[in-house]
N, C-alpha and C positions, 0 to 999 in steps of 0.2 A: 504494500500500500504506500509506503514511503516513497518508493521510486516513481510510482504513478503520480503522486501529489507533486513531487519535485519536478517531474517532466512537464506538468501543466502549469507550473509556476505558483503553486499554493503554499510553498514554504516547507520548513522542516518540522512544524508542529503537528503534522497530520499523523494520527496514530491508528485510524480505523476507517472502515467503509462508511460509518455513520456520518462523518464529516463530509465525505465526498457526496453522499446522497443528499445531505442537507444543502450543500452548496449548489448542486445541480437543481434541486427542487426550487430553491429560492431564486436562482437566476432565471429559470424557465417561467416562474410565476411573474417575475418582474418584467419579462418580455411579453407577457399577455397570454401564456399558455393556460388552457383550462385545467382546473384542479383534477378533474377526472382523468385527463391524459397524463398529468404529472404522476398521479398515484399509480397509473398503469405502468409508466416507464420505470418507476423505482420498485414496483412489485409490492405495493402497500394499499391500504384502504384510504379513501378520500379523507375520512375523519382523522385518521392517524397522520396522514401527510400534512394536513393543515395545522394540526396541533403540535407535531414534533419536528417536521422537516422544512417548513417554510418560515423564514425569518425576514420580515419586511422592516427596513429601516426608514426613518423619517427624519428630516431636519427640522429643528425647532430653534427659535431665537430666545435665549434666556440671558438676561443681564447684558444684552448687547452682543453676545457671542452666539454663533451658529453651532449648535450641538447636534450630533448624529445619535439618535436614540433607537432602540429596538424595543417595541412594545411586547409584552407577554402575550402568548397565544391565548385566544379566547376559548373557554371550555365549550366543547361541542363543535369546534372547528370553524366558528364564525369568523369571517374576514371581511 
């Protein structure tokens, strides 16, 4: 897994397939892919995919600084 992560430029902190699946799912979601298709690609359920594998970051302005935040997934897979 380390060599695959290294080859695609994800760095040396990759220790398992979960990180690769999460990165793939998040990137596909951000590109507009349907949740059902993402779940199919990674071999998981839609509810599990949205709850554990998709991380959407948002920029907020706090105290005059732009901060990148990651909201916690909603129970039941709501996005």
